[in-house]
GUDREN-44802 format. One record per residue (C-alpha): residue in three letters; x negated, y negated, z negated. Coordinates in steps of 0.2 Angstrom, whole numbers, padded with zeros to 4 digits, always signed. Each point is the difference from the previous one (the first is absolute). Layout:
# residues N
ALAXYZ ...
END
This chain:
# residues 767
UNK-0006+0335+0151 UNK+0013+0008-0011 UNK-0005+0009-0014 UNK-0008+0018+0003 UNK-0007-0006+0013 UNK-0020+0001-0001 UNK-0010-0013+0013 UNK-0012+0006+0009 UNK-0015-0009+0007 UNK+0002-0001+0020 UNK-0018+0010+0009 UNK-0012-0013+0008 UNK+0001+0015+0013 UNK+0018-0006+0004 UNK-0003-0011+0016 UNK+0018-0004+0006 UNK+0004-0018-0003 UNK+0017+0004-0007 UNK-0010+0007-0017 UNK-0005-0018-0004 UNK+0019-0005-0002 UNK+0006+0014-0010 UNK-0002+0010-0017 UNK-0002+0019-0004 UNK+0007+0008-0015 UNK+0004+0018-0004 UNK+0014+0007-0009 UNK-0005+0018-0005 UNK-0006+0007+0017 UNK+0008-0012+0010 UNK-0008-0015+0007 UNK+0010-0018+0004 UNK-0005-0015+0009 UNK+0007-0016-0005 UNK+0001-0015+0009 UNK-0011-0016-0008 UNK+0011-0013+0007 UNK+0020+0007-0004 UNK-0006+0013-0011 UNK+0011+0014+0010 UNK-0006+0017-0005 UNK-0003+0014+0015 UNK+0000+0018-0007 UNK-0004+0008+0017 UNK-0005-0004+0018 UNK-0018-0006-0005 UNK-0009-0016+0005 UNK+0009+0001+0019 UNK+0018-0004-0009 UNK-0009-0013-0011 UNK-0007-0008+0017 UNK+0018+0000+0008 UNK+0008-0008-0016 UNK-0013-0014+0001 UNK+0001-0004+0017 UNK+0020+0000-0001 UNK+0002+0015+0011 UNK+0018+0007-0002 UNK+0003+0018+0001 UNK-0012+0010-0013 UNK-0002-0013-0012 UNK+0009-0014-0008 UNK-0007-0017+0005 UNK-0010-0010-0011 UNK+0009-0017-0003 UNK-0015-0009-0009 UNK-0015+0006+0010 UNK-0011-0015+0008 UNK+0002-0003+0018 UNK-0019+0002+0004 UNK+0002+0018-0010 UNK+0015+0004+0010 UNK-0008-0004+0016 UNK-0016+0010-0005 UNK+0011+0015-0003 UNK+0008-0002+0016 UNK-0016+0000+0010 UNK-0006+0014-0009 UNK+0016+0010+0003 UNK-0002-0004+0018 UNK-0018+0004+0001 UNK+0003+0018-0009 UNK+0011+0003+0015 UNK-0013-0006+0014 UNK-0013+0010-0009 UNK+0009+0016+0000 UNK+0003+0000+0018 UNK-0018-0005+0004 UNK-0006+0014-0012 UNK+0014+0014+0010 UNK-0007-0005+0015 UNK-0019-0002-0002 UNK-0002+0014-0015 UNK-0003+0015+0013 UNK-0012-0009+0011 UNK-0010-0006-0014 UNK-0002+0017-0009 UNK-0004+0007+0015 UNK-0014-0012+0004 UNK-0006+0005-0018 UNK-0001+0019+0005 UNK-0009-0002+0016 UNK-0013-0012-0005 UNK-0005+0008-0016 UNK-0019+0002-0001 UNK-0008+0017-0004 UNK-0006-0004-0016 UNK+0006-0010-0013 UNK-0015-0007-0007 UNK+0002-0017+0007 UNK+0016-0008-0007 UNK+0000-0017+0010 UNK-0004+0008+0014 UNK+0015+0012+0000 UNK+0012-0016-0002 UNK-0008-0009+0015 UNK+0002+0016+0010 UNK+0018+0002-0005 UNK+0004-0018+0006 UNK+0008-0002-0017 UNK+0005-0017-0004 UNK-0014-0010-0009 UNK+0009-0002-0018 UNK+0001+0019-0002 UNK-0015+0012-0007 UNK-0001+0016+0000 UNK-0011+0008-0012 UNK-0006+0017-0003 UNK+0007+0010-0015 UNK-0009+0004-0016 UNK-0011+0015+0003 UNK+0010+0009-0015 UNK+0012+0004+0014 UNK-0004+0015+0010 UNK-0001+0000+0019 UNK+0018+0011+0001 UNK+0007-0009-0013 UNK+0018-0004+0002 UNK+0001-0012-0016 UNK+0004-0015+0010 UNK+0009-0014-0010 UNK+0010-0013+0010 UNK+0003-0017-0005 UNK+0014-0010+0011 UNK+0006-0016-0003 UNK+0017-0004+0005 UNK+0013-0014-0004 UNK+0008+0012-0014 UNK-0017+0000-0008 UNK-0016+0011-0002 UNK+0002+0017+0000 UNK-0012+0015-0001 UNK+0004+0016+0009 UNK-0012+0015-0005 UNK+0000+0020+0004 UNK+0018+0008+0001 UNK+0008-0017+0003 UNK+0005-0002+0017 UNK+0009-0016+0010 UNK+0010+0002+0015 UNK-0005-0004+0018 UNK-0017-0005+0004 UNK-0013-0001-0012 UNK-0008-0017-0003 UNK-0016-0004+0012 UNK-0010+0000-0016 UNK+0004+0018-0005 UNK-0005+0005+0018 UNK-0015-0008+0001 UNK-0005+0008-0018 UNK+0003+0017+0006 UNK-0011-0001+0016 UNK-0019+0002+0004 UNK-0011+0016-0003 UNK+0011+0005-0014 UNK-0005-0015-0013 UNK+0016-0009-0006 UNK-0003-0018+0003 UNK+0012-0014-0008 UNK+0005-0016+0007 UNK-0002-0014-0012 UNK+0004-0018+0002 UNK-0014-0012-0006 UNK+0003-0007-0017 UNK+0012-0016-0001 UNK-0015-0009-0007 UNK-0011+0003+0016 UNK+0013-0001+0011 UNK+0007-0017-0007 UNK-0017-0008-0004 UNK+0001-0012+0015 UNK+0017-0005-0005 UNK-0004-0002-0018 UNK-0015-0012+0004 UNK+0011-0011+0012 UNK+0014-0001-0014 UNK-0015-0005-0013 UNK-0008-0013+0011 UNK+0020-0008+0003 UNK+0001+0000-0019 UNK-0016-0007-0004 UNK+0000-0013+0014 UNK+0017-0009-0006 UNK-0003+0002-0018 UNK+0014+0011-0005 UNK-0001+0009-0017 UNK-0004+0019+0004 UNK+0014+0006-0010 UNK+0010-0005+0015 UNK-0003+0019+0006 UNK+0012+0005-0014 UNK+0016-0009+0008 UNK+0013+0014+0003 UNK+0001-0010+0017 UNK-0019+0004+0005 UNK+0002+0019+0006 UNK+0017-0005+0011 UNK-0011-0013+0008 UNK-0014+0012+0004 UNK+0014+0015+0005 UNK+0008-0013+0012 UNK-0015-0005+0009 UNK-0007+0017+0002 UNK+0017+0005+0008 UNK-0004-0013+0013 UNK-0017+0005+0004 UNK-0012-0011+0009 UNK+0012-0011+0008 UNK+0005-0010-0018 UNK-0004-0018+0001 UNK+0002-0011-0016 UNK+0011-0013-0003 UNK-0005-0017+0001 UNK-0001-0014-0012 UNK+0017-0007+0007 UNK+0009+0017+0000 UNK-0005+0002-0017 UNK+0009-0016-0005 UNK+0014+0002+0011 UNK+0010+0015+0006 UNK-0010+0012-0010 UNK+0004-0011-0017 UNK+0019-0003+0007 UNK+0003+0018+0001 UNK-0009+0004-0018 UNK+0011-0014-0007 UNK+0017+0009+0008 UNK-0006+0015-0008 UNK-0003-0007-0018 UNK+0017-0008+0001 UNK+0008+0017+0004 UNK-0009+0007-0014 UNK+0008-0014-0010 UNK+0018+0001+0006 UNK-0002+0019-0005 UNK-0007-0005-0018 UNK+0013-0014-0002 UNK+0015+0011+0004 UNK-0004+0010-0017 UNK+0002-0017-0010 UNK+0018+0003-0002 UNK-0001+0017-0006 UNK-0018+0000-0012 UNK+0000-0019-0002 UNK-0017-0009+0000 UNK-0014-0009-0008 UNK-0006-0017+0006 UNK-0020-0001-0002 UNK-0007-0017-0003 UNK-0020+0002+0001 UNK-0012-0014-0001 UNK-0019-0002+0009 UNK-0011-0011+0002 UNK-0010-0002+0017 UNK-0013-0010+0007 UNK-0019-0002-0003 UNK+0002-0007-0015 UNK+0018+0009-0006 UNK+0007-0019+0003 UNK+0016+0005+0009 UNK+0014+0009-0013 UNK+0012+0010+0013 UNK+0015+0012-0007 UNK+0006+0014+0009 UNK+0016+0006+0000 UNK+0004+0020+0002 UNK+0016+0011-0002 UNK-0002+0018-0008 UNK+0012+0014+0001 UNK-0002+0017-0001 UNK+0000+0000+0020 UNK-0015-0010+0000 UNK-0007-0016-0004 UNK+0000-0015+0011 UNK-0009-0016+0001 UNK+0013-0013+0005 UNK-0012-0018+0001 UNK-0015-0008-0007 UNK+0003-0018-0006 UNK-0014-0014-0003 UNK+0004-0008-0019 UNK-0016-0009-0004 UNK+0010-0014+0000 UNK+0015+0006-0011 UNK-0010+0008-0013 UNK+0003-0015-0012 UNK+0018+0000+0004 UNK+0011+0013-0008 UNK+0015-0005+0009 UNK-0008+0001+0016 UNK-0005+0017-0004 UNK+0016+0007-0007 UNK+0009-0006+0017 UNK-0014+0009+0010 UNK+0005+0017-0008 UNK+0019-0004-0001 UNK-0001-0001+0018 UNK-0009+0016+0003 UNK+0015+0008-0012 UNK+0012-0007+0012 UNK-0007+0006+0016 UNK+0000+0017-0007 UNK+0017+0000-0007 UNK+0002-0002-0020 UNK+0012+0013+0001 UNK-0014+0012+0004 UNK-0013-0006-0013 UNK-0002+0008-0015 UNK-0015-0009-0005 UNK-0013-0012+0004 UNK-0018+0004-0005 UNK-0013-0013-0002 UNK-0018-0002-0007 UNK+0000-0003-0020 UNK-0004-0017-0001 UNK+0012-0012-0011 UNK+0003-0009+0016 UNK+0009+0014+0010 UNK+0008+0006-0018 UNK+0010-0017+0001 UNK+0005+0002+0017 UNK+0007+0017-0003 UNK+0009-0005-0015 UNK+0008-0012+0011 UNK+0003+0011+0013 UNK+0008+0012-0013 UNK+0012-0014-0003 UNK+0005-0005+0018 UNK+0002+0019+0005 UNK+0009+0010-0016 UNK-0002+0016+0009 UNK-0020+0000+0002 UNK-0014+0002-0012 UNK-0017-0009+0000 UNK-0015+0010-0004 UNK-0019-0001-0002 UNK-0011+0011+0009 UNK-0002+0015-0011 UNK-0017+0005+0008 UNK-0009-0015-0005 UNK+0005+0001-0017 UNK-0007+0019+0001 UNK-0016-0008+0007 UNK+0002-0013-0015 UNK+0001+0013-0013 UNK-0017+0011+0006 UNK-0009-0017+0001 UNK+0004-0005-0018 UNK-0006+0020-0004 UNK-0015-0001+0009 UNK-0003-0016-0013 UNK-0001+0011-0015 UNK-0017+0002-0005 UNK-0003+0018+0000 UNK+0009+0003+0016 UNK-0010-0013+0008 UNK-0017+0007-0008 UNK+0006+0018+0009 UNK+0003-0008+0016 UNK-0016-0006+0000 UNK-0010+0014-0005 UNK+0011+0009+0015 UNK-0006-0015+0012 UNK-0017+0003-0004 UNK+0001+0019+0007 UNK+0009-0005+0014 UNK-0013-0013+0005 UNK-0014+0011-0001 UNK+0008+0014+0012 UNK+0009-0012+0013 UNK-0018-0009+0003 UNK-0010+0013+0004 UNK+0005+0012+0015 UNK-0009+0017-0007 UNK+0010-0002-0016 UNK+0015-0005+0008 UNK-0002+0017+0012 UNK-0003+0010-0014 UNK+0014-0006-0009 UNK+0013+0002+0012 UNK-0005+0016+0004 UNK+0001+0006-0018 UNK+0018-0009-0001 UNK+0004+0009+0016 UNK+0001-0016+0010 UNK+0011-0009-0012 UNK-0005-0017-0004 UNK+0000-0009-0017 UNK+0002-0015+0003 UNK+0021-0002+0005 UNK+0002-0018+0008 UNK+0014-0010-0001 UNK+0007-0016+0003 UNK-0001-0004-0019 UNK-0016+0001-0008 UNK+0008+0005-0018 UNK+0009+0014+0008 UNK-0017+0005+0010 UNK-0008-0001-0017 UNK+0012+0012-0009 UNK+0002+0011+0015 UNK-0019+0003+0002 UNK+0000+0005-0019 UNK+0014+0012+0003 UNK-0010+0006+0014 UNK-0016+0003-0009 UNK+0010+0010-0014 UNK+0007+0011+0013 UNK-0017+0002+0006 UNK-0008+0002-0017 UNK-0006+0017+0003 UNK-0007-0004+0018 UNK-0010-0014-0006 UNK-0008+0010-0014 UNK-0005+0015+0012 UNK-0007-0014+0011 UNK-0011-0007-0012 UNK-0005+0017-0007 UNK-0004+0008+0016 UNK-0016+0005+0005 UNK+0001-0011+0017 UNK+0001-0015-0011 UNK-0014+0005-0012 UNK-0012+0002+0014 UNK+0008-0017+0010 UNK-0012-0015-0003 UNK+0015-0011-0006 UNK+0002+0012-0016 UNK-0015-0009-0005 UNK+0006-0018+0001 UNK+0007-0009-0014 UNK+0017-0003+0006 UNK+0001+0018+0001 UNK-0005+0006-0016 UNK+0011-0012-0007 UNK+0014+0008+0010 UNK-0005+0017-0005 UNK+0003-0007-0018 UNK+0017-0005+0003 UNK+0005+0015+0010 UNK-0005+0012-0014 UNK+0006-0011-0014 UNK+0017+0008-0007 UNK+0005-0017-0009 UNK-0001-0008+0017 UNK+0012+0011+0008 UNK+0011-0002-0016 UNK+0002-0017+0003 UNK+0004+0003+0018 UNK+0012+0011-0004 UNK+0008-0013-0011 UNK+0001-0013+0012 UNK+0007+0010+0013 UNK+0014+0006-0012 UNK+0003-0018-0004 UNK+0000-0007+0019 UNK+0006+0015+0010 UNK+0018-0001-0004 UNK+0000-0018+0006 UNK-0009+0004+0015 UNK+0014+0014+0003 UNK+0014-0014-0002 UNK-0009-0012+0012 UNK-0001+0013+0012 UNK+0019+0003-0002 UNK+0003-0020+0003 UNK-0011+0001+0014 UNK+0006+0014+0010 UNK+0009-0001+0018 UNK+0006+0017-0001 UNK+0012-0002-0016 UNK+0009-0015-0004 UNK-0006-0002-0019 UNK+0014-0010-0009 UNK+0007+0019-0006 UNK-0016+0003-0008 UNK-0010-0014-0007 UNK+0008+0000-0018 UNK-0004+0017-0001 UNK-0018-0001+0004 UNK-0002-0014-0013 UNK+0007+0010-0012 UNK-0013+0014+0003 UNK-0014-0013+0000 UNK+0005-0004-0018 UNK+0003+0016-0004 UNK-0017+0008+0006 UNK-0009-0015-0011 UNK+0011+0004-0016 UNK-0004+0020+0002 UNK-0018-0005-0001 UNK-0003-0013-0014 UNK+0016+0004-0009 UNK-0003-0012-0015 UNK+0010-0016+0005 UNK-0013-0013-0003 UNK-0011+0008+0013 UNK+0014+0004+0014 UNK+0008-0016-0002 UNK-0016-0009+0005 UNK+0002+0006+0016 UNK+0019+0000+0000 UNK-0001-0017-0002 UNK-0011-0004+0017 UNK+0014+0012+0009 UNK+0014-0012-0008 UNK-0007-0017+0003 UNK-0002+0003+0019 UNK+0015+0011+0002 UNK+0013-0013-0011 UNK+0010-0007+0014 UNK+0001+0018+0010 UNK+0009+0006-0016 UNK+0014-0016+0002 UNK+0003+0010+0016 UNK+0016+0009+0001 UNK-0003+0009+0017 UNK-0015+0009-0009 UNK+0012+0006-0014 UNK+0014+0004+0012 UNK-0014+0010+0010 UNK-0005+0010-0014 UNK+0019+0003-0005 UNK+0004+0006+0018 UNK-0015+0010+0004 UNK+0007+0019-0005 UNK-0015+0006-0004 UNK-0003-0009-0014 UNK+0018-0006-0006 UNK+0003+0019-0002 UNK-0017+0004-0010 UNK+0004-0011-0014 UNK+0009+0012-0014 UNK+0013-0013-0009 UNK+0005-0018+0004 UNK-0009-0012+0011 UNK-0010-0013-0010 UNK+0009-0017+0001 UNK-0010-0011+0012 UNK+0002+0013+0013 UNK+0019+0000+0000 UNK+0001-0020-0002 UNK-0009-0001+0015 UNK+0011+0013+0011 UNK+0015-0012-0007 UNK-0009-0015+0006 UNK-0001+0007+0016 UNK+0018+0005+0001 UNK+0005-0017-0004 UNK-0012-0010+0011 UNK-0002+0012+0016 UNK+0020+0004+0000 UNK+0008-0016+0000 UNK+0017+0007+0002 UNK+0008+0006-0018 UNK+0010+0013+0007 UNK-0015+0009+0007 UNK-0009-0001-0016 UNK+0014+0008-0010 UNK+0000+0015+0012 UNK-0019+0000-0001 UNK+0001+0001-0019 UNK+0011+0014+0000 UNK-0012+0009+0013 UNK-0013-0003-0010 UNK+0008+0013-0013 UNK-0001+0013+0012 UNK-0018-0003+0004 UNK-0005+0002-0019 UNK+0012+0015+0000 UNK-0007+0007+0015 UNK+0018+0003+0005 UNK+0005+0006+0018 UNK-0013+0001+0014 UNK-0013-0008-0012 UNK+0000+0018-0009 UNK-0004+0012+0014 UNK-0014+0009-0001 UNK-0008-0007+0015 UNK+0003-0017-0007 UNK-0009+0004-0015 UNK-0015+0009+0010 UNK+0000-0016+0012 UNK-0002-0012-0015 UNK-0019+0004+0000 UNK-0002+0001+0018 UNK+0010-0013+0009 UNK-0003-0019+0000 UNK+0012-0006-0012 UNK+0010-0012+0014 UNK+0000+0016+0009 UNK+0008+0010-0013 UNK+0014-0012-0002 UNK+0003+0000+0018 UNK+0003+0019+0000 UNK+0008+0004-0016 UNK+0010-0017-0006 UNK+0014+0002+0012 UNK+0012+0002-0016 UNK-0006-0017-0006 UNK+0001-0011+0016 UNK-0003-0018-0009 UNK-0013+0007-0012 UNK-0010+0008+0015 UNK+0001-0015+0010 UNK-0008-0009-0013 UNK-0013+0011-0005 UNK-0006+0003+0017 UNK-0002-0019+0002 UNK-0010-0002-0016 UNK-0011+0015+0001 UNK-0005-0005+0018 UNK-0010-0016-0005 UNK-0018-0002-0003 UNK-0009-0009-0015 UNK-0015-0007+0008 UNK-0005-0011+0014 UNK-0011+0009+0014 UNK-0018+0004-0001 UNK-0002-0002+0018 UNK-0017-0008+0008 UNK+0003-0015+0008 UNK-0018-0002+0008 UNK-0001-0002+0019 UNK+0019-0006+0000 UNK-0003-0017+0006 UNK+0010-0010-0013 UNK-0013-0014+0000 UNK+0002-0003+0020 UNK+0019+0001-0002 UNK+0001-0014-0013 UNK-0015-0011+0008 UNK+0007-0002+0017 UNK+0009-0016+0005 UNK+0006+0006+0018 UNK+0019+0005-0001 UNK+0000+0013+0013 UNK-0018+0009-0007 UNK+0008-0001-0019 UNK+0014+0009+0006 UNK-0010+0013+0010 UNK-0012+0003-0016 UNK+0017+0001-0012 UNK+0004+0016+0012 UNK-0017+0008+0000 UNK-0001-0002-0021 UNK+0018+0006+0000 UNK-0007+0017+0011 UNK-0016+0002-0009 UNK+0008-0001-0015 UNK+0013+0012+0000 UNK-0012+0011+0011 UNK-0011+0001-0016 UNK+0015+0003-0011 UNK+0007+0015+0010 UNK-0018+0006-0001 UNK-0002-0002-0018 UNK+0015+0012+0000 UNK-0005+0014+0010 UNK-0017+0001-0006 UNK+0004-0001-0019 UNK-0014-0002-0012 UNK-0018-0002+0006 UNK-0012-0003-0016 UNK-0005+0019-0001 UNK-0007-0001+0019 UNK-0008-0018+0000 UNK-0019-0001-0001 UNK-0007-0010-0014 UNK-0015-0007+0011 UNK+0012-0008+0012 UNK-0002-0018+0000 UNK+0020-0001+0001 UNK-0001+0007-0019 UNK-0013-0011-0008 UNK+0012-0012-0007 UNK+0006+0013-0012 UNK-0015+0012-0001 UNK-0014-0013-0001 UNK-0003+0002-0020 UNK-0002+0020+0004 UNK-0011+0001+0015 UNK-0010-0017-0001 UNK-0018-0001-0002 UNK-0006-0006-0018 UNK-0019+0004-0004 UNK-0002+0013+0011 UNK-0016+0004+0010 UNK+0006+0003+0019 UNK-0017+0005+0005 UNK-0001+0018-0004 UNK-0003+0010+0016 UNK+0013-0008+0009 UNK+0014+0004-0012 UNK+0009-0016+0007 UNK+0000+0008+0018 UNK+0019-0001+0003 UNK-0004+0011+0015 UNK-0006+0014-0012 UNK+0019+0003-0005 UNK+0007+0015+0004 UNK+0017-0003+0009 UNK+0014+0005-0011 UNK+0011+0016+0003 UNK+0017+0006-0006 UNK+0000+0003-0018 UNK+0003+0019-0006 UNK+0003-0009-0017 UNK+0018+0000-0005 UNK+0001-0014-0014 UNK+0017-0003-0008 UNK+0009-0011+0013 UNK+0011-0017-0008 UNK+0011+0003+0013 UNK+0012+0011-0012 UNK+0000-0013-0014 UNK+0019+0000+0000 UNK+0000+0019-0005 UNK-0009-0003-0014 UNK+0013-0011-0007 UNK+0012+0014-0005 UNK+0003+0003-0017 UNK+0011-0006-0016 UNK+0000-0019-0004 UNK+0005+0001-0018 UNK-0014-0012-0008 UNK+0012-0017-0003 UNK-0015-0010-0007 UNK-0007+0001+0019 UNK+0018-0007+0006 UNK-0002-0014-0012 UNK+0014+0004-0012 UNK+0005+0012-0013 UNK+0011+0016+0002 UNK+0015-0008-0010 UNK+0001-0014+0012 UNK-0002+0010+0015 UNK+0016+0012-0007 UNK+0010-0017-0004 UNK-0001-0005+0017 UNK+0004+0017+0009 UNK+0014+0003-0010 UNK+0008-0016+0009 UNK-0001+0008+0017 UNK+0012+0014-0006 UNK+0011-0015-0010 UNK+0000-0008+0018 
END
């Protein structure tokens, strides 16, 4: 959403299927809805207009060009169903109300008898109003669910036309107000939920499958068809359904590839091991641009890993397929073998760069920090607290009540990220934990007398323990923020990563002050970031981001300016265009023309850098084109979960026809998974630490170690209370980019002296 928009959670009371495919926000008192597929913002018209947009109905709303075919069909059927339902309501409304009035009992003691005598359908339950209402009371609140959302009407608010049936029913019967109430969704859907559960248990699908953005649309489509629905056969799924899904994904890919000429793209080379013994090595090729990441193909390279020439040819073929003029960089794992391949690619194609995965380098930094003896000691103390809490259901329930439903352990794909995010979460909830262990409920509980509980009480009450935790957070949280930036599916990271590492070093230096102390941690960062410092793209991304460029007083450091020059020479081979860009750089530096407009100055903070250049860079067309291409790139490989994607079956089958079908299936599943990642964004705050899907990263935090589990049934998982939406707001890591504002005047952090920076910067004016 644009700046000034405040995200608003969509209530679970909104049952219209279209709510699953949009986001709601507020700008002042005005509510806006945004399509999650094409990001079209609607400032009026309600959910019905969104539904027409998704159904591609022309007229009241523009059509969505990226909506999946199954969602489009579901919205189309929903619109048709609404029309039929409206006509049926108009025809039978008067008859139902008349029947209800005629068959009213003489008293309201037996509510079930009331409903049965009225002949009302079994899914509607009527209950007597609370006794606090007088028999002549007119305080009747009617809730009506419509396609526009849920509305509440009270006294003094009238609706034109016939009042709803529920209102008439609530006004009759010996002067007693009676409301019509729908059964709770939990009760009404219990049989449906049981059927879904049995299906998932039977086939062994991970239970987080229900978190898929395609799960609810599937249920909506089935519900619209009623009891006549017959599930697809095995052959249907392998045949025409797969074919339709492949065509849908290819259409989405065509849409993304059309943007490559304007934004450029990054080719991603991901390596993974598959098979029972992880004996097979495959390489997956993807292409990234701001419109989306697309999976291209998967290749078994087990027999090629020892041949540098064969691996180079494989990557070169993919670059040719994408088209070298569209590729700005090739991102690979950080291994030496890929570094040699990247160097050869840069020599073969003078207009592209090779880069190692930035996320991997940041993870290695966190691992190195965790090896410091004092940090490892703090982690072990924190883990001892978590192991006790997460292995006793009663204690876990108690903790969640005191943290208002917020879990302490924060799962992530990487154990090192889990470690430091969990310490950060504990620091955020320090006072909640202290309130827990000092509460009467804790003192009276059986567990407060246990040996493990006494150790927990000592730690949580220890000021030095929390001081150490705070210091760990101070050192590692800036790295975690940079990691979130480079992992983001929402914002291209190229314009932010350089500033993020600057802020990380600045925070460490500000805390330790003495050079021999902060350089200890700087050396860890420099060791893992060495290859990235050699990439001019990161320096150019910093230079071209107006948020940072105009925040520096004086001249830019020489490393930044040199990186910008290198990108101009490499990415723009035409010398005449290079000269034009150098002249236009001065306009950018002086904020001349449109760059100096008040709205352009305000937009430096709110717009993405590439959007800012597209909007205000018209006076410098050559520099603007280059800026958009550089600022539209990512810095890392994806962190997409590859479980359940049949890569092993694809590379083990020997039948040509089946191999082709499996290839299409992998192509479809991988791209749907990538699309879902972009739509759902970050999820680590909502993941259950106890789920077996997260055990790889959280095992050290929740694993049993010398704990007695026969304490009054404390290990009974059925005793764990169901989690509820948390009312506590923690500092979100979604806004790391906003925290990168401010000056950048420490030349030691940039790796050079101010005199060196002044000398190189003066060369710009000379040229």
